[in-house]
N, C-alpha and C positions, 0 to 999 in steps of 0.2 A: 199766165202770171196771175196768182191769186192776190187779191187786194183786201186789206183790212177795211172794215166798214168805217173806221175812224180816220183813215188815211185821206188826206186832201190831195187831189191831183192838180197839177198846174201845167198849163201850156204857155209858152212864151214865143212870140213872133219877133224876130229881129232881122235887121237888114245891114249889109256891109258892102264896102266898095274896095275892089282891087284897083289901086292907082299905081301905074307904072310911069317912070320917066326914064326912057332908055332901058338900061339894065338895072334900074333901082326900083324898089317897091316901098311904098309908104306904109309904115306900121305904127300902131299906138301901143304903149305899154299898159296893159290891163293889170290892175292891182286888186287884191282881195285879201281876206285874213290869212289865206294859205300861201301867199307869195305874189310874185309878179311874173307875167308872161307877155311876150309880144303877140299882138293880135291885129287883125285887119281893123281899120277904123270903121266904126259902126256900132250898132247896139239895138236896144229895145225900141220897137215901133209903138208909138202912143196909140191909145184907143181911138179909132176912127181915122188914123193917119194912113195914107197910102205907103206901102213899103219903100217905093222909090223916093218919096219925099222924106221918109225916115232916114234912109241911107245918106241923102244929101245933108240933112240936118245934123246927123251924128258925126259925119266927117268934119263938118265945120266946127262942131263943139269940141271934138277931140284933137283936131290938128290946126285949126285956123284957116284951112283951105276951103275955097268954094269949088265944088266939083260938078261936072256935067256927067250924067249917066249915059253911057254909050250902048251897053248891051246887058241883058239879063244872062248871066253865066249859068245859074242853076239854083236849086233849092236843096239844102242839106238838112237832114232831120236826125236829131239825137234823142234817144229815149233812155231814161234812168228810172229807177223804181217808182218815183212819184212826180217825174218831170218829163215833159216833152218839149224840146226846143226845135222850132222851125226857123231855119236861117236862110234868108234870101241873099244871094251873092250877085252883085252887079260888077261890071267893069266900068270904072270911072276915069275921068280925065280932069286934072287940076286946071281950072280956068282963072283962078285969081286967089287973092288972100296971101297970107304970110304965115309961115310955120310958127306955131305957138303951142304951149302946153295947156291942157285943160286944168282948171282949178276946181276942186271940190266935186269931181266926178269919179267915174270908175276907172279913168286912166290918169296917169301922172306925167306922161311925156309922149312925144311922137318924134319919129325920125325916118330918114330914108336909108335903106340898106341895099347893098349889092345883092342881087338875086343869088349869086354864088355863095354868099355867107348865111343865107336864111336857114339852111340846114343845121348850122352851128348855134343858132339862137335858142334860148329857152322860150318856146312859143306854144300857142294854143294849136290844137290839131286842125282847126278851121283854116289856118294859113296854108297848110299842105293841101287840104281839100280844095280850097279856092284856086291854088296854083294848078292843081290837076284839072279842075274845071276849065281854067284859062287855056291850058295846053290842048285838052281834048275837045272842048266845045261840044259836048254831047247833045244831040237833038232833044233828048228827054230832060236835059238839065240835071242829070243825076249821074254820079260816077258809080 
């Protein structure tokens, strides 16, 4: 890939949690200028913040729930022309809090969905990747 001298490259570290309650999964609706899609709760890790702590903070911000991280499921990497996203995916368990919507953030609501209906949702591809990681639990942390 040839890069222009003036192109600025950007790497973003983010952390997410797959939270299940029986056959239901917790998702947050991510909004941007191009529309809305359902996504795992989570997002950007602050400078100096541990990804595990970032996932816990982000789930609380986006859903109102306190979670406990149980397992590292894997790390997903996406590359676009001037962007590299490194996404750490954990399995989490809700241990407290109450469902509420984020105000003034990158998501506008959160909800529980039956796993059987996830394939019908307008969703980010990370949801499918995370569910594949959850099913396969690859030793390398990569599908």
